[in-house]
LUMDOLO-9868 format. One line per 3 residues: number of its first residue (from 0); for each residue x, y, z of N, C-alpha, C, CB. Coordinates in steps of 0.1 Angstrom, whole numbers, plus 5000, padded with zeros to 4 digits. Glycine has a CB too. Layout:
NUM = X,Y,Z,X,Y,Z,X,Y,Z,X,Y,Z | ...
//
This chain:
0 = 5008,4988,5001,5000,5000,5000,5009,5012,4999,4991,5001,5012 | 5019,5011,5007,5028,5024,5007,5036,5025,4994,5040,5023,5019 | 5038,5037,4990,5046,5040,4977,5039,5032,4965,5061,5035,4980
3 = 5025,5034,4964,5018,5027,4952,5023,5035,4940,5002,5028,4953 | 5023,5028,4929,5026,5034,4917,5014,5033,4906,5039,5028,4912 | 5013,5040,4898,5003,5040,4886,5012,5037,4874,4995,5053,4884
6 = 5007,5027,4866,5014,5023,4854,5006,5028,4842,5016,5008,4855 | 5012,5035,4833,5006,5040,4821,5014,5033,4809,5006,5057,4820 | 5005,5028,4800,5011,5021,4788,5007,5028,4776,5008,5007,4786
9 = 5016,5028,4766,5013,5034,4753,5017,5024,4742,5021,5048,4751 | 5007,5021,4734,5010,5012,4723,5017,5018,4711,4998,5005,4717 | 5014,5031,4710,5019,5039,4698,5024,5053,4702,5008,5040,4687
12 = 5032,5059,4694,5037,5072,4697,5046,5072,4709,5026,5083,4699 | 5056,5064,4709,5065,5064,4721,5071,5077,4724,5076,5054,4719 | 5075,5078,4737,5081,5091,4742,5072,5103,4741,5094,5094,4734
15 = 5059,5102,4741,5051,5113,4741,5042,5115,4754,5041,5112,4729 | 5043,5106,4763,5036,5107,4776,5040,5118,4784,5037,5095,4784 | 5054,5122,4783,5058,5132,4792,5052,5146,4788,5074,5133,4792
18 = 5049,5146,4776,5043,5160,4771,5027,5159,4773,5046,5162,4755 | 5021,5148,4772,5007,5147,4772,5001,5146,4786,5003,5135,4765 | 5007,5140,4796,5002,5139,4810,4999,5152,4816,5012,5131,4819
21 = 5009,5163,4814,5005,5176,4819,4993,5182,4813,5015,5184,4819 | 4992,5180,4800,4981,5186,4793,4967,5179,4797,4983,5185,4779 | 4967,5166,4800,4956,5160,4806,4953,5164,4819,4957,5145,4805
24 = 4963,5167,4828,4961,5171,4841,4955,5185,4842,4973,5170,4848 | 4958,5193,4832,4953,5207,4832,4940,5208,4826,4963,5216,4825 | 4935,5196,4820,4921,5196,4814,4922,5202,4799,4911,5205,4823
27 = 4934,5203,4795,4934,5208,4780,4932,5197,4770,4949,5215,4777 | 4933,5184,4775,4930,5174,4766,4919,5166,4774,4942,5165,4762 | 4907,5165,4768,4895,5159,4776,4897,5143,4775,4880,5164,4771
30 = 4905,5137,4782,4909,5122,4780,4896,5114,4782,4921,5117,4791 | 4887,5117,4791,4875,5109,4793,4867,5108,4780,4866,5116,4804 | 4866,5119,4772,4859,5118,4760,4865,5109,4750,4858,5131,4754
33 = 4879,5106,4750,4885,5099,4741,4884,5084,4743,4898,5103,4740 | 4880,5080,4756,4879,5066,4759,4866,5061,4753,4878,5063,4774 | 4867,5051,4744,4855,5044,4738,4851,5032,4744,4858,5043,4725
36 = 4859,5024,4750,4856,5011,4754,4863,5008,4767,4860,5000,4743 | 4857,5000,4775,4864,4995,4788,4862,4980,4788,4857,5002,4801 | 4873,4973,4793,4873,4958,4794,4879,4954,4807,4880,4950,4782
39 = 4875,4943,4812,4882,4936,4823,4894,4931,4819,4873,4927,4830 | 4904,4928,4827,4917,4921,4824,4914,4907,4817,4925,4920,4836 | 4904,4901,4823,4900,4887,4818,4897,4888,4803,4889,4882,4826
42 = 4892,4899,4799,4888,4901,4785,4898,4907,4776,4876,4909,4784 | 4911,4906,4779,4921,4914,4773,4921,4910,4757,4936,4910,4779 | 4920,4898,4754,4919,4893,4739,4909,4901,4732,4915,4879,4739
45 = 4896,4902,4738,4885,4910,4731,4889,4925,4730,4872,4909,4739 | 4896,4930,4741,4900,4944,4741,4910,4947,4730,4907,4948,4756 | 4920,4939,4727,4930,4939,4718,4924,4940,4704,4939,4928,4721
48 = 4915,4930,4702,4908,4929,4689,4900,4941,4686,4899,4917,4689 | 4893,4945,4697,4885,4957,4694,4893,4970,4690,4876,4960,4707 | 4905,4971,4697,4913,4982,4694,4919,4981,4680,4924,4984,4704
51 = 4926,4968,4677,4933,4966,4664,4924,4967,4652,4940,4953,4664 | 4911,4962,4654,4901,4962,4642,4892,4974,4643,4892,4949,4643 | 4894,4984,4652,4886,4996,4654,4871,4992,4654,4888,5006,4644
54 = 4868,4981,4661,4853,4978,4664,4845,4989,4669,4852,4966,4673 | 4834,4992,4664,4825,5002,4668,4832,5016,4669,4819,4999,4682 | 4842,5019,4661,4849,5031,4661,4859,5033,4672,4840,5043,4661
57 = 4864,5022,4678,4873,5022,4689,4884,5032,4687,4880,5008,4691 | 4886,5040,4697,4898,5050,4697,4907,5047,4709,4892,5065,4698 | 4901,5048,4721,4910,5044,4733,4902,5033,4740,4911,5057,4743
60 = 4910,5023,4742,4904,5010,4748,4911,5009,4762,4907,4997,4738 | 4904,5008,4772,4909,5007,4786,4907,4992,4791,4901,5018,4795 | 4918,4987,4796,4917,4974,4802,4920,4975,4818,4928,4963,4795
63 = 4911,4971,4825,4911,4973,4840,4913,4961,4847,4899,4980,4844 | 4921,4960,4857,4922,4947,4865,4910,4944,4874,4934,4948,4875
//
């Protein structure tokens, strides 16, 4: 519990998170509006297929434990 960390992953556009996270924090990028799909970790295969094939216009796909 002490010293918990958050892990952020990026599948594309490497080395851009340092620039983007402050913009999201400031509210200049409405991240919540970009998230189109949520999946449980057990459904990772479906999440990856949804993202890769852009099922239902998938833009940002979130996989949660």
